C-alpha positions in Angstrom: 19.3 1.8 36.6 18.5 5.5 36.2 21.1 5.8 33.4 19.5 2.8 31.6 16.0 4.3 31.7 17.2 7.8 30.5 19.2 6.2 27.7 16.2 4.1 26.7 14.0 7.1 26.7 16.5 9.0 24.5 16.7 6.1 22.1 13.0 5.8 21.9 12.7 9.6 21.3 15.3 9.5 18.5 13.5 6.5 16.9 10.1 8.3 17.0 11.6 11.4 15.5 13.4 9.5 12.8 10.1 7.7 11.9 8.3 11.0 11.5 11.1 12.4 9.2 11.0 9.4 6.9 7.4 9.6 5.9 6.7 9.4 2.1 6.6 12.7 0.2 3.3 13.6 -1.5 3.0 13.3 -5.2 3.9 16.5 -7.2 1.0 18.6 -8.5 -0.1 17.8 -12.0 0.7 20.2 -14.9 -2.5 22.0 -15.6 -1.2 24.4 -18.3 -2.3 22.2 -21.3 -5.9 21.7 -20.4 -8.8 22.8 -22.7 -11.9 24.3 -21.1 -14.8 21.8 -21.5 -18.0 23.1 -23.1 -16.5 26.5 -23.7 -15.3 26.0 -27.3 -17.7 25.9 -30.2 -17.0 24.2 -33.6 -16.5 26.6 -36.4 -19.7 25.4 -38.1 -21.8 26.6 -35.1 -20.1 29.9 -34.4 -22.5 32.8 -35.1 -25.6 30.7 -35.5 -28.4 31.9 -33.1 -30.1 29.4 -30.8 -27.6 26.6 -31.2 -26.6 26.3 -27.5 -29.0 27.6 -24.8 -27.3 29.8 -22.2 -27.8 28.4 -18.7 -26.5 30.3 -15.6 -25.4 28.8 -12.3 -26.2 25.3 -13.2 -29.9 26.1 -14.0 -31.5 24.5 -17.0 -33.7 26.4 -19.5 -37.2 25.0 -19.8 
């Protein structure tokens, strides 16, 4: 009887460890090298013209 319970505990331990080892892998990180900064590029027609885009800092709006 004692051998049966230790064997059963061993089998349950192996099954629990095997279940942890077979979890799905997380998705790979996306490639971020080809992104363009949003709201940082100006069209060539607007470059050099004063007052085209107001400068706001830290999320504050100009009033």
